[in-house]
C-alpha positions as CSV (number, residue, x, y, z in Angstrom):
1,M,34.4,32.8,1.2
2,T,30.7,33.9,1.7
3,L,29.2,31.8,4.5
4,P,26.5,29.6,3.0
5,R,23.1,29.2,4.6
6,V,22.8,25.9,6.5
7,A,19.8,23.7,6.7
8,V,19.8,21.3,9.7
9,I,17.3,18.5,9.2
10,G,16.5,16.8,12.4
11,A,16.4,18.7,15.7
12,G,17.6,16.1,18.1
13,L,20.8,16.2,20.1
14,I,23.2,16.1,17.1
15,G,21.1,18.4,15.0
16,R,21.0,21.1,17.7
17,A,24.7,20.8,18.2
18,W,25.3,21.3,14.5
19,A,23.1,24.4,14.6
20,I,25.2,25.7,17.5
21,V,28.4,25.0,15.5
22,F,27.3,26.9,12.4
23,A,25.5,29.8,14.1
24,R,28.5,30.4,16.3
25,A,30.6,30.6,13.1
26,G,28.3,33.2,11.6
27,H,26.1,31.1,9.4
28,E,22.3,31.6,9.0
29,V,20.7,28.3,10.1
30,A,17.3,26.9,9.5
31,I,16.4,23.8,11.6
32,Y,13.5,21.5,10.8
33,D,12.1,18.3,12.4
34,T,9.2,16.2,11.4
35,M,8.0,15.9,15.0
36,P,5.5,18.8,15.8
37,G,7.0,21.4,18.1
38,A,10.5,19.9,18.0
39,S,12.0,22.7,15.9
40,A,10.7,25.4,18.2
41,K,11.8,23.6,21.3
42,A,15.3,23.2,19.7
43,I,15.6,27.0,19.4
44,E,15.4,27.3,23.2
45,L,18.0,24.5,23.8
46,I,20.3,26.0,21.2
47,R,20.2,29.4,22.9
48,A,21.0,27.8,26.2
49,G,23.8,25.8,24.7
50,L,25.4,29.0,23.2
51,D,25.1,30.7,26.6
52,D,26.9,27.8,28.2
53,L,29.7,27.9,25.6
54,A,30.1,31.7,26.2
55,R,30.6,31.1,30.0
56,H,33.6,28.9,29.0
57,G,34.9,31.4,26.5
58,L,33.9,29.2,23.5
59,A,31.3,31.5,21.9
60,H,31.4,35.2,21.2
61,D,28.1,37.1,21.5
62,P,25.8,34.1,22.0
63,A,22.7,36.2,21.6
64,A,23.7,37.2,18.1
65,A,24.5,33.6,17.3
66,A,21.2,32.4,18.6
67,S,19.4,35.1,16.4
68,R,20.9,33.4,13.3
69,V,19.0,30.2,14.0
70,R,15.3,29.9,13.0
71,A,12.8,27.1,13.2
72,A,11.5,26.1,9.7
73,G,7.9,25.1,9.2
74,S,8.7,22.5,6.5
75,V,11.6,20.8,4.9
76,A,11.2,23.0,1.8
77,E,11.3,26.1,3.9
78,A,14.5,24.9,5.7
79,L,16.2,24.1,2.4
80,D,15.3,27.5,0.8
81,G,18.6,29.1,-0.2
82,A,20.7,26.6,1.8
83,G,24.2,25.9,0.5
84,L,24.9,23.1,3.0
85,V,22.3,20.6,4.3
86,Q,23.2,18.7,7.5
87,E,20.9,15.6,7.7
88,N,20.4,14.0,11.2
89,S,17.6,11.5,10.6
90,P,17.4,8.1,12.4
91,E,20.1,5.6,11.7
92,R,18.1,3.3,9.5
93,L,18.8,2.7,5.8
94,E,15.2,3.0,4.6
95,V,14.9,6.4,6.4
96,K,18.1,7.7,4.9
97,Q,17.0,6.7,1.4
98,A,13.7,8.4,1.8
99,V,15.1,11.6,3.4
100,F,18.0,11.9,0.8
101,A,15.6,11.5,-2.1
102,E,13.5,14.3,-0.7
103,L,16.5,16.5,0.0
104,D,17.9,15.9,-3.5
105,S,14.7,16.9,-5.1
106,L,14.2,20.1,-3.2
107,C,17.7,21.5,-2.7
108,E,19.4,24.1,-4.8
109,P,21.4,22.4,-7.6
110,D,24.8,23.3,-6.1
111,A,23.9,22.6,-2.4
112,I,26.0,20.1,-0.5
113,I,24.0,17.4,1.2
114,A,25.8,15.8,4.2
115,S,24.7,13.1,6.5
116,S,25.7,12.8,10.2
117,T,25.3,9.1,10.0
118,S,27.8,7.2,12.2
119,T,27.7,3.8,10.4
120,I,26.0,3.9,7.0
121,V,28.1,4.7,3.9
122,A,26.6,7.2,1.5
123,S,26.6,4.8,-1.5
124,R,23.8,2.8,0.1
125,Y,21.3,5.7,0.0
126,T,22.5,8.0,-2.8
127,E,23.1,5.7,-5.8
128,K,19.9,6.5,-7.6
129,L,19.8,10.2,-6.9
130,Q,20.2,12.7,-9.7
131,G,22.4,14.8,-7.5
132,R,24.4,12.0,-6.0
133,H,27.6,13.7,-6.9
134,R,26.9,16.3,-4.1
135,C,26.1,13.8,-1.4
136,L,28.5,12.7,1.3
137,V,28.9,11.7,5.0
138,A,30.0,14.3,7.5
139,H,30.2,12.2,10.6
140,P,30.7,14.2,13.8
141,V,31.5,13.0,17.3
142,N,28.9,13.8,20.0
143,P,28.8,16.6,20.9
144,P,30.1,18.3,17.8
145,H,30.1,21.8,19.3
146,L,32.7,20.6,21.7
147,V,34.5,17.7,19.9
148,P,35.5,19.2,16.5
149,I,36.5,16.1,14.4
150,V,34.3,15.5,11.3
151,E,34.8,12.5,9.1
152,L,34.1,13.4,5.4
153,V,33.3,10.3,3.4
154,G,32.2,10.4,-0.2
155,A,30.6,7.7,-2.2
156,P,32.4,6.5,-5.3
157,W,30.5,9.1,-7.3
158,T,30.9,12.0,-4.9
159,S,32.6,14.9,-6.6
160,P,36.1,15.7,-5.2
161,Q,35.2,19.4,-5.6
162,V,32.2,18.9,-3.3
163,I,34.4,17.2,-0.7
164,A,36.9,20.1,-1.0
165,R,34.1,22.7,-0.6
166,A,32.7,20.8,2.4
167,K,36.1,20.6,4.0
168,T,36.5,24.4,3.7
169,I,33.0,25.0,5.2
170,Y,33.6,22.8,8.2
171,E,37.1,24.2,8.8
172,Q,35.7,27.8,8.7
173,A,33.1,26.7,11.2
174,G,35.9,25.7,13.6
175,Q,35.7,22.0,13.1
176,V,38.5,19.6,12.2
177,P,37.5,17.7,9.1
178,I,39.4,14.7,7.8
179,V,38.9,13.1,4.4
180,V,38.3,9.3,4.4
181,R,39.6,8.4,1.0
182,K,37.2,5.5,0.3
183,E,34.2,4.1,1.9
184,V,34.6,1.7,4.9
185,D,32.0,0.6,7.4
186,G,32.2,2.6,10.6
187,F,34.6,5.1,9.0
188,I,37.8,5.8,10.9
189,L,36.9,6.9,14.5
190,N,34.4,4.2,15.1
191,R,36.7,1.5,13.8
192,L,39.4,2.6,16.1
193,Q,37.0,2.8,19.0
194,A,35.5,-0.6,18.2
195,V,39.0,-2.3,18.5
196,L,39.7,-0.5,21.8
197,L,36.3,-1.3,23.3
198,S,36.4,-4.9,22.2
199,E,39.8,-5.4,23.9
200,A,38.6,-3.5,27.0
201,F,35.6,-5.9,27.4
202,R,37.8,-8.9,26.8
203,L,40.4,-7.8,29.4
204,V,37.7,-7.2,32.0
205,E,35.6,-10.3,31.2
206,D,38.7,-12.6,31.4
207,G,39.6,-11.2,34.8
208,Y,42.8,-9.3,34.0
209,V,41.5,-5.9,35.3
210,S,38.5,-4.2,36.8
211,P,36.4,-1.9,34.6
212,Q,37.3,1.0,36.9
213,D,41.0,0.4,36.5
214,L,40.7,0.0,32.8
215,D,39.0,3.3,32.5
216,K,41.8,4.9,34.6
217,T,44.3,3.4,32.1
218,I,42.6,5.5,29.3
219,K,41.7,8.7,31.1
220,D,45.0,8.9,33.1
221,G,47.2,7.2,30.5
222,L,46.6,6.9,26.8
223,G,43.8,9.5,26.8
224,L,46.1,12.1,28.3
225,R,48.9,11.4,25.8
226,W,46.5,11.3,22.8
227,A,44.9,14.6,23.8
228,F,47.6,16.5,21.8
229,M,49.0,13.9,19.5
230,G,47.7,11.0,17.4
231,P,49.3,7.5,17.5
232,F,51.8,8.2,14.7
233,E,53.0,11.4,16.3
234,T,53.2,9.6,19.7
235,I,55.4,6.7,18.5
236,E,57.6,9.2,16.6
237,L,58.7,10.6,19.9
238,N,59.0,7.2,21.6
239,A,62.1,6.0,19.8
240,P,65.3,7.8,19.0
241,G,65.0,7.1,15.3
242,G,61.4,8.0,15.0
243,I,58.6,5.8,13.5
244,P,61.0,3.3,11.7
245,D,63.0,2.8,14.8
246,Y,59.9,2.4,16.9
247,C,58.5,-0.2,14.5
248,E,61.8,-2.1,14.5
249,R,61.9,-2.2,18.3
250,Y,58.3,-2.8,19.2
251,G,56.6,-4.1,16.0
252,P,57.0,-7.8,16.7
253,S,55.6,-7.5,20.3
254,L,52.8,-5.2,19.2
255,S,51.7,-7.5,16.4
256,R,51.8,-10.5,18.8
257,L,49.6,-8.6,21.4
258,S,47.1,-7.5,18.8
259,E,47.2,-10.7,16.6
260,A,48.1,-8.5,13.7
261,D,50.2,-9.4,10.7
262,P,53.8,-8.5,11.8
263,A,54.4,-7.3,8.2
264,I,52.5,-4.1,8.8
265,Y,55.4,-2.8,10.9
266,A,58.1,-3.5,8.2
267,G,59.0,-3.5,4.6
268,E,56.7,-2.2,1.9
269,K,53.8,-1.8,4.3
270,L,55.8,0.4,6.6
271,K,57.1,2.3,3.6
272,A,53.5,3.0,2.4
273,V,53.0,4.8,5.8
274,L,56.3,6.6,5.8
275,D,55.8,7.9,2.2
276,Q,52.8,9.8,3.6
277,W,54.7,11.0,6.6
278,P,57.6,12.7,4.9
279,N,58.8,15.2,7.5
280,A,60.8,12.9,9.8
281,L,62.0,14.8,12.8
282,S,65.7,15.3,13.6
283,A,67.0,14.6,17.1
284,T,66.9,18.3,17.9
285,Q,63.3,18.5,16.7
286,V,62.3,15.5,18.6
287,A,63.7,17.1,21.8
288,S,61.8,20.3,21.1
289,K,58.6,18.6,20.4
290,M,58.9,16.5,23.6
291,Q,59.2,19.7,25.5
292,W,56.1,21.1,23.8
293,R,54.2,17.8,24.6
294,D,55.3,17.8,28.2
295,A,54.2,21.4,28.7
296,R,50.8,20.7,27.2
297,L,50.4,17.6,29.4
298,A,51.4,19.6,32.5
299,A,48.7,22.1,31.7
300,L,46.1,19.4,31.0
301,V,46.9,17.5,34.2
302,A,46.7,20.8,36.2
303,H,43.4,21.6,34.7
304,K,42.0,18.1,35.5
305,K,43.2,18.4,39.1
306,S,41.4,21.8,39.4
307,Q,38.1,20.4,38.4
308,P,35.5,18.9,40.8
309,K,35.0,15.2,40.8
310,A,32.0,13.9,38.8
311,S,29.1,13.0,41.2
């Protein structure tokens, strides 16, 4: 696949990180910001960011990557020849509507227009656009040049082919795109984060734990375990019979603790999950994967111990 030119609209923290992602992967990148001087200043910061990645072995030939990024003098100049547009405007609906209307009117007909928005679904600012079929959300996690997940969320009218093309582009740039199958406020990551944060605040405010000890629970507990596996993989290894066994053993207590409907851990609701998780592990495979997990955890713990404490 020929690497498309990328236009990054908005030269703030996220925009600069996206420029690093795409330039590091070999894309030609044009970056533009409405604030005078911001695009030129971004070039310096992008170069420094690439140098820093190279010191950690995360970028090859940072000078060559930096040379692939240019500051555009106008939005039209940035969009010239772009096959992917990564929009990073302020998180306000009226701003998104205005920016996407301009991008849609100026982009090449087959260019993909993706928003970095973290909360606003694409249907709210693309419905009236002629090219609405090529618009979607591509929500990163800050900073995207270090945390690779990207949530791809189409509007009801976004073309499946556009989502597939976008997924390929982000994968080839070294990111980890996931497809959110239908619009939902906050997408996936922020909804998960919201639940955990809300419970964290409640536990501290109600006097059960200090904020410092709660943070240790994540960084030295769940966070370590989740660094290599998601929650479904995790529970598959935490009961001899895999996910169904885990749900039977712990579903009632989990639903009680979370005030969730117990039915989610049984019957048709559980079957709906298992139908999408077809490769259940044998006992031998579980043992093998546990060894892999433990080796990865040992390496991560050793790395953390070798690092200086944050000041």
